[in-house]
C-alpha positions, 0 to 999 in steps of 0.5 A: 472458522475464520477462512481467507478470502481468495484476495487475502490468500492471494498475497501469501501466494505472490510472495518469494523471497525477493517479492516480499507481500507486508506493508510497512509504516514509519513512525516518528514519535515525540516522546516529550509529549508522554505523561511518563518518562519514555522506556522500550518496556514500558512501550512494548508493555502497553502495546501488549496491552492493546492488542491482545483484544484484536484479532489480526494481531494475535491470529495467525495462518494455518494452511488446508491439507493437500492445498486444496482451499485458501488457507485459514486464520487461527488464534496463536495460542502462545502469543508473546509480544516479545517475538513481535516488539522489538529495540534498535539503536540507530548508528550515529550520527542517527540523522535522516540516512540512517534512519533511510537505511535502516528502515530499509533493511528491515523491510528486506526482511521477510515476516515469520508465517509461523506466527501473526503476521506482523512486527514493530521495530521501536528505534531509538536515538533519531534526530533530537530524541525522537522515537521512531516505530518501523511497523510490518504487517502482510497484505494477507492482514490490511489493505490500506483502509483497515491497516490505518484503523489498526494503527489508530486502534493504538493511538489516542487524540490526547497523549493521556487519553484511553486509544480510540475504540473499535468493534473487533471481531471474536478470536477465531477458532482452531478447526480440526483437519477432518473439518478442513477437509471437508470443507476445502471439498465442497468448496471445490465442488462448488466452483464450477457454478460460482464460475458461472456467476462471475463469467457473466458480469466480466463478459459484458464488462469487456463490451463496455470496455470495448465501447469505452475505448471507441468514445475515448473515455477508457481508463488506460490500458495495462501493457501500454506503459513504457519501459523504465529502469525500475521496470524489470526482475526485482531482488529483496534489498530495498531502498525508502524515502520520505518526503512531506507536502503541505496538505493545505496548499494541495486542497487549495491547488484542488479548488482553485483549479476544480480538481480534486486532492487525488488528482493533485497528489497524481500531478506532483508525482508525475512531475517528480518522476519526469525530473527523476527520469530526465536527470538520468536521461531515462525519460520516455516519450510516452507517459508512465502508467501506474496502478491506482489502488481504489477502496471498495469497503463501502460498495462491497457486498462482501462481509468477510476478508481483509482486503477490499480493494481494486485498482483504476490505471492512470497516465501520470503526464510524465509526458508532458512539462507544464505543470497546470497541463498535467493537473487538467489532463491527469483530473480529465483522464481520472474522471474517465478511469473513475466512470470506467472502474465505476460499471465494474462490480465492486467485488470483481477483483475479489471474485475471481480471486477465489479461483487462485489455487494455492499450489499452481499459483505460487509455483507460477509466481516463482517460475516468473521470477526465476525466467525474468519474464517481466523483463519479456513482455510488455510493461503492465505498468510502471509502478503503484501509488496509493493515496491514503486518508488519515487522521486530520488532527494529530494522534498520539502513539501511546502518548507520544505525539505522532510527527510523522506518519508514512505508510509503504507498500510492496513492489512487485516484479516488473514495477519495482517501485511503489509511493504511498501518500497518507494525511496527517494533522495538516501534513501530506506524508510521501513514503517511497519504497523501491528495489535497491538494485532498480532505485539505489537512491530513492530520495533522488526521487522524493525530493522533487515532490516539494519542488513539484507542488512548488512548481504547480502553486506558481503555474496556477498563481501565474494563471499559465495558458493551460488554466484555459482548458 
């Protein structure tokens, strides 16, 4: 029996009609590299062949009686690829605006929980005959790293090569009602003991955090973010935009300044957000605060669970005009945040998530949304920014070269903007998704990313006074 971890299950409990907990990806494909002429039927058949041996694509959620424990994964015995891979034609003139509008609409639709929690929409008629695959998968099934691994399973390094092989567990079995209930009762009885084990390291963490705060080396604190137009109660409507950055230029800046790729990405994001808010006369005096997911896959003690992540908070320097000064400031803050984060158990978030009660958690989230509490308390964080490492070489999806691969994460009540960047064959693809009512024109933000990278590059070349730091 394959039980969902508390963290995986939490993404199911967090979901409401407005707060959709799936992650998406936009893959722009060049079918001219395919060894056989492109056809939707052929693409659908090939996808069917490749997902059959991967449980993440063929399992579905089954609840535990009375909601006494987290759900379990069971094999979908009626799995049908036609319920997961669909075909659409892009409206004329078939350009970037039409593609973003269609992807935003698809991102606004919930996944059917009676089936495996994923879909692919094959969109034809885009920009000189290219094909776009818009993929959706529930966050209960994947995090950033495991999602990238699943995509790679469907890809190859040559147009006519076999897909990259990876290890996959056996399909989950379907337990009986009595077994589910018995395991839930035993698990519930053991929770007090588990709670004691979690409380001690958490208390030690609080003590260490207070010490770091006094020394000025603690990571930025939640609930210290300024309020912006995208920090309120969200709806189910989404807006999406994409942009490309030169990965070699980002690496050059990293090398010259002695920072990291992540520092450069966050500095560029901070500059883009500053420019976007300044254009609207909304720029707050204090810096925006971002939640940055961190993979703990290499350090986690847990062998099960799709999501193995933690998170750190960082201020993006939106209150700093000079791009190089912002980069150095972010590098220093990120170093403190990493040291602070490393003092936390890799499994801390997963340990506490085990205590998320299925019924009460879901009711609390709905009450929070209905009462619009996100607009009444201090802002926890302004947005989520993720940096997902991607392939350094070109990949081929069913024989078609991937020209762009933009992942998109979920947005939350109180933080209606998510920015995800992913490297791919020398490019850094930027994907932004937002609540449409809070940010109707996401492209107005994303188009500042290349500009801010250029400004930072110029500042590095000029050696501005901030470089003396």
